[in-house]
C-alpha positions as a printed NumPy array, in Angstrom:
array([[-28.531, -22.476,   6.405],
       [-26.597, -23.573,   3.477],
       [-24.517, -21.625,   1.16 ],
       [-26.592, -21.878,  -1.601],
       [-29.285, -19.771,   0.441],
       [-26.529, -17.211,   1.593],
       [-25.3  , -16.319,  -1.608],
       [-28.609, -15.886,  -2.396],
       [-28.91 , -12.969,   0.507],
       [-25.434, -11.604,   0.315],
       [-23.891, -10.302,  -3.545],
       [-20.577, -11.039,  -2.315],
       [-19.069, -10.343,  -6.454],
       [-20.662,  -6.239,  -5.378],
       [-19.835,  -6.863,  -2.177],
       [-16.148,  -7.258,  -3.054],
       [-16.625,  -4.521,  -5.893],
       [-17.503,  -2.266,  -3.782],
       [-14.816,  -2.654,  -0.935],
       [-12.102,  -2.327,  -3.636],
       [-13.426,   0.449,  -5.201],
       [-13.381,   2.289,  -1.503],
       [ -9.745,   1.234,  -0.735],
       [ -8.563,   3.057,  -4.102],
       [-10.913,   5.775,  -3.798],
       [ -9.366,   6.382,  -0.118],
       [ -6.319,   6.095,  -1.554],
       [ -6.331,   8.009,  -3.957],
       [ -8.118,  10.975,  -2.514],
       [ -5.36 ,  10.995,   0.537],
       [ -2.674,  10.775,  -2.264],
       [ -4.061,  13.804,  -4.513],
       [ -4.474,  15.686,  -1.257],
       [ -1.066,  15.389,   0.07 ],
       [ -0.11 ,  16.681,  -3.498],
       [ -1.646,  19.333,  -2.683],
       [ -0.318,  20.086,   0.85 ],
       [  3.182,  19.291,  -0.377],
       [  3.181,  22.011,  -3.296],
       [  2.202,  23.836,  -0.707],
       [  5.106,  24.005,   1.848],
       [  7.402,  23.297,  -1.35 ],
       [  5.894,  26.798,  -3.066],
       [  6.304,  28.508,   0.426],
       [  9.566,  27.767,   1.028],
       [ 11.186,  28.343,  -2.709],
       [  9.53 ,  31.291,  -2.527],
       [ 11.087,  32.031,   1.144],
       [ 14.11 ,  31.18 ,  -0.55 ],
       [ 14.126,  33.591,  -3.491],
       [ 13.621,  30.803,  -6.149],
       [ 11.005,  32.099,  -7.651],
       [ 10.741,  29.405, -10.497],
       [ 10.366,  26.512,  -8.198],
       [  7.993,  28.641,  -6.689],
       [  5.333,  28.761,  -9.327],
       [  5.824,  24.992, -10.367],
       [  5.458,  24.004,  -6.712],
       [  2.452,  26.146,  -6.562],
       [  0.973,  24.959,  -9.954],
       [  1.602,  21.392,  -8.251],
       [ -0.687,  22.232,  -5.529],
       [ -3.439,  23.767,  -7.39 ],
       [ -3.606,  20.828,  -9.071],
       [ -3.399,  18.249,  -6.567],
       [ -6.596,  20.363,  -4.844],
       [ -8.409,  20.649,  -7.883],
       [ -8.344,  16.676,  -8.499],
       [ -9.373,  16.205,  -4.835],
       [-12.032,  18.46 ,  -4.957],
       [-12.925,  16.345,  -8.243],
       [-13.   ,  13.018,  -6.553],
       [-15.206,  14.644,  -4.249],
       [-17.685,  15.83 ,  -6.831],
       [-17.6  ,  12.354,  -8.449],
       [-17.892,  10.63 ,  -5.38 ],
       [-21.373,  13.069,  -4.99 ],
       [-22.437,  12.466,  -8.673],
       [-22.109,   8.722,  -7.878],
       [-23.934,   8.565,  -4.264],
       [-26.885,  10.5  ,  -5.237],
       [-26.927,   8.86 ,  -9.48 ],
       [-28.495,   5.721,  -7.54 ]])
């Protein structure tokens, strides 16, 4: 099989774009969820240490991180089902 025939069988540009999108999405979702975990842990520590303002700020970060993660999941499901 020569390279010309292979190119007609596999759309290498689409394959590359899919791989790049998967890496970006994977790193993005991991990052947003890690912000949610960090915010929850730091909020708990700040609350325990008697720093309510810092606890609220980290709590907000936890909520925003969780919402961003859920939004990414919903977006992924919409993209997969829209064909």
